[in-house]
N, C-alpha and C positions, 0 to 999 in steps of 0.2 A: 503492497498497498503507501502510495508517492504521502510527500506532506501534506500535499493540499487536498487530497482526500481523508489522509485523517486529521486537518483542521476542521473540515466541513463536516464529519462523522463526530468528532467532539461539540464543536457546534450546535450542531441537532439536539445532538442528546443532552445538551443540558440551557436550549434552548424552550427542553419541555419541563425545566424544572421547575417547582414552585414552591417557595417558603414560605411559610407558618410558624406562627409563635403564637407561647401564651401555654400557659403547664393545660389546662381542663382540653382546650385545644389537641395540643397533642399528646395527650393521652385518646382523646376518640380515635386519633387517627391510627395509633400504633394500635389500637383496639381492632380496628378493621384490617382485615386480610387481604380485601381485594382493593385497599389501596396500595399503591408499588413506593416502597422508601432509598434514596438516596443514602442517607446518612442522619445525623440527628446531631445536633450542635447544644451543647451544655456551660453555662458560664460554671469558672472554677473557682467563684468564691460563693455557688450554690449550698445549704445545707439540709443535710440529706434529710427531710423532712418526707412526710408520707406519700406528696403528689411527687417530689422526686424520687424516691424508689420506687413508687410504682409505674415512672418511665424506668427507668432505669432495668425493670425487672422485664419487661413489655420485649425493650430495645433487645434482651441476653432472648429472652424466649422466639424471638425472630432473628436474629442472627443479624441484627443491625450496626453497621460503625457510628462509634461515640467519638466525637470530638470536642476534647473541652479546650475553653478561649477565655482569655480574661472580659472582664464585661466591656469594654472598647470594642475590641474583637466581635464579640458576641452581636452586639448594636449594628457595626456594620452588615453582618449578614442579617439579622432582623430588619434593619431598618426602622424598628420602633422600639428604644430605648427605655422610654416610659412603661413601654406595656410588654413588654417580650418575658418579660420575669425569669430571664437567664435562662429562656429552653428554646431555641428555633430547632424546626425539621425539615429535611427538602424531600421533596412528593413529585416523583415522578408518571408526572399526568401523562398518560396516550391520549386523552381530550385538548391538551395547550397544543396548538399548531400556528407556523408559520400561516401567515394569510395567503401566501403563495400557492399552498394546497388548492383553496380555490379554484383555480386554474384549471385543475386537474378532474373538477366535478363536473357530470353531464347535464346536471340540473341540480338545483337546489330553491330554499325560501330561507333568507336567512333575516338575521337583525342586527342591524349595525348602533354600537352607542357614540354619538359625538356630544362630550363633555357632560356625562354623568357623573356626578359628584359623591353622590349620596351613596356608602356601603351597601345599607340596607337595601335601597333600592336597586343597588346593580344585584344585590343576592337573589331579589325577589322576582327579578325581569330572567334569572338564569332558572329558575324553579317552575316559572310562567312556562319559558320555551321547552324547558324539558318536558313537561307538560303537553306541550299543544304540535303543533304542526310545522314545527321549524326545526332547521336542519342544522340549525349553531348560531352562535352571535359573533358578530367583528368586535372586539375590542381593542383599542387605541392604547396604546403607553403613556401618550400624552395627553394631559387635560380633563382624565381620567380616573373616577377611584379605582386601587389597584385592589389586587384578589387578598383577601384579611380574611382574620378571623370571623370579623365581622359580617363580611360577605358572607363565607363558609354556613354563620348561623342562620343567618335570614334565607338561603338556599333549601335549608334542611334538610341537609343530604346529597342534593343533585347537582353540586359540582363538577362533579369527574362524568355525569350522564350525555353530554353533551357535549359536540366540540365548538371549542372555545379558540376563535384566530384572530390571534396579535399581530399588530402591526405598531409604528410609530405613530402615523397619521393614516385617516380615513383616504387620502387622495392615495395613498399607495396602490391601495388594489381598486377604488372606484374608478380613478383613472384608465384601468389597464383591464375592461371585461368586458367582451362583446357578448350582444344578443342578450343585454341583461337589464330587468324595469328595476329602476332605481328611485326610490319614492321615498321624500321628507316627509315626515307625520307635522302636520303645523295646524293652528284652530285656528288660523286665516285660510285655510285653503279652498276652494271654490267647491272641487272634486272630495268628493268621500271614500270610504275606504270601501265602500259598496261601487264604486265607480272602477272601480282596479280589474286589470283582463287579465287574464288567466297566462298564465308565462310559465316558460319552465325556469327560467332564470329570474330570481329577486329576489330584493335588498331592501328591507324597510329601515328606513333610520330614526332611531326619537333622538331629540334633544336632548341640550343640560335643561335643566328643574327648571331656571327662572327665566333664561333667556329664548329655549330652542334651542332649532338649530343653526348652527353658524352659517352666516352669508358663503363662507369660504365651501362648504358643503352644500350648501344649497345649488350654488352651480353646478351643479356634479351630476345630479336626480335629473330624471326625466318630468317629473310632476310633483307637484304636491299634494296631499291629503288629509282630509281632517274625519274625525270622529263625530259624528253628528248630535248635537246637543239640544235638550228640553232646558223647560222651567227656569232660562235666563243660564245655567250653569255654563263659567267660560270655559274651563279645560278640567282633567282628569290627572293625576299621581300618574307619574311617566311609567310607574313599573303595572297601574291599572292599563296602562295604555297599551304596553308592550302584552299585556293578558288578551286583550283583547284581537292584536295584529296576530298572535299567537295560534289562536283558536277558529282566526277568520275561515270562510269557508274558500277550498282553494278551487 
């Protein structure tokens, strides 16, 4: 294997790594044999209390590598020194994929997120998409909530049940898809979700909780659609909107 291929394989592997933190979250993950784990990280300053003992016992049972770090090193791994509780874990997620994988699909129905900031909203969106008629979620790394313990909790165990396609920004993929209908959701749109034409390839973009879909992303869409509202209600929570799209008739 040449150095270039070795680098690509290594990068592809680490692209699938999701790092979570917090003692209760780590215990729940270690107890779920369906979740593949790369490595467990502990602060060397941890006191061996009940939670840490449980974590070490579960890790030993599953033969998981344990690395010890000082607090600063661990905080660089968890990226949340205030809430990591001296524990972090690397998960190998087969459903966490580069957005370029979408180009290999013959048909798909996806929800893309543009600036979703609330971790609870992200978790509930994931849950609705996993339950509904959606083939995956496009999740940019910039200006969007990260996968975190709050997201895991809100997703209620569905985080690893459908593909999540990561990218730096949506224009990476929206500019590069052929024969795809791209819709933004807007309360001001003239056309509604009931006017959507059947398509083998479609993407529905949900925007920021306050500002909606950004003007930059809006320019990349084929159309803007709304959810018809009654009794003067202006809009719905973004997670509720995701649910309606996820269960919309195809």
